C-alpha positions as CSV (number, residue, x, y, z in Angstrom):
1,M,110.8,123.6,87.5
2,E,109.6,125.8,90.3
3,F,107.2,124.8,93.0
4,P,104.9,127.0,95.2
5,L,106.4,128.2,98.4
6,G,109.8,127.2,97.1
7,K,109.3,123.6,98.2
8,R,110.2,120.6,96.2
9,P,108.0,117.5,96.5
10,E,109.7,114.4,97.9
11,R,110.6,111.6,95.5
12,A,108.1,109.3,97.3
13,Q,105.4,111.9,96.6
14,E,106.4,112.2,93.0
15,S,106.2,108.4,92.5
16,V,102.6,108.6,93.8
17,N,101.6,111.6,91.7
18,L,102.9,110.3,88.4
19,P,100.6,107.3,88.1
20,H,97.7,109.5,89.3
21,L,98.5,111.9,86.4
22,A,98.4,109.0,84.0
23,V,95.0,108.0,85.3
24,L,93.7,111.6,84.8
25,T,95.1,111.7,81.3
26,T,93.5,108.4,80.4
27,R,90.2,109.6,81.9
28,V,90.3,112.8,79.8
29,T,91.1,110.9,76.7
30,Y,88.3,108.4,77.4
31,I,85.8,111.3,77.8
32,Q,86.9,112.9,74.6
33,N,86.5,109.7,72.7
34,C,83.0,109.2,74.0
35,R,82.0,112.8,72.9
36,S,83.4,112.5,69.4
């Protein structure tokens, strides 16, 4: 997996981003359920 500027995010940053991604995914699914 490549990252911009050739930099790899730190493990601490990844552990913060993963829950954030889950929240975004849940939000998108929630919006889709409301529209359908």
